[in-house]
N, C-alpha and C positions, 0 to 999 in steps of 0.2 A: 479438538485442538483449535486454537485461534492462530490463523496464519496471516502474515502480512506480506503483501505483494507490492513491490515498488513499481511505479509507473514508467518514468523516463529511463530509457535505455535498459529496461528490464522487460516490462510488458510490451513496450513499443518495438522491441526487436523482433518479436514474432507473435502478434496478437492472436492469430488463429490457434497457434499451439497453446498459448496461455489460456485462451477461452476454454479449450478442451480440458486443460489441467484444472482450472477453476471448477468446471462442471464436475469433474471426477472427484475433486476434494470435497465438494458439497454433497455428492452422492454418498460419500463415506462418512458423512455427518460432521465434517469440519466447517468452521466459519472462516470465511476469507474476507479480509479487509485490504483496501489499498491505502498505504501510508506513503504520502509524498511530501517532499519539502516545499512544494509549491505553496504560494499564497492562495487563499480561496478565490481571489479575483482572477487567478490563472487557471481555474479549474474547468472551464467549459468543455475542453477537449476530453479531459478525464471523465467528466460526467457523461458526455456523449457516448463513450465507448464502454463504460463500466458501471454506471449507476444501477442498472437493472441486473447486473451479474454478481455483485459482491454485497456483503452485508452493509458496508459503509465505506465512504471515502473520507480519509482524514488528511487534512492539510495542516502541516506543522509550521508554515510561515518561516521556513529556514531554520527551525529549531531542531535539535537532535530528536530523532524519532522515538526512541525508547522513553526518555523522560516525558516527552509530550503526551505520548499514549498513556503512560502511567498516570499522568495528571488527569486524564479523562476517565480514570478508574477502569482501564482496560489492560489486560495482560496478554501479550503476544507470546506464543510458544515457539513459533518458527518464523524467521525473517528471511524473505527472498529478496535480495537487493544486489545490484551490480556494484554499489559503492558502500560496503558494510560499515565503513568508518562513520558514515552519516547516521547510522543507527544510534551511536553514542555521542556524536559531536555535532555542534551547530555549524551551519555553513557561514562562511565569512561574507558579509554583505557589503 
């Protein structure tokens, strides 16, 4: 399975727990991506904590996550996100 993990207010609420869960998901053969609405220029913190733990970090630049990921020719099976409406909706800038 391809699994998307949100960063802000999801991963950041308990990084130690999420690190353990990401490790477990990978041991079971799943691929974990971080999909965040941040701009790439806002990614230093995300990269610092997750670049070596997940397959890829995807920055949507405030675009709805599902459409953006599909444009990258990637399909997500499970979304883990504290604000699920941003999976299908753009953020108002």
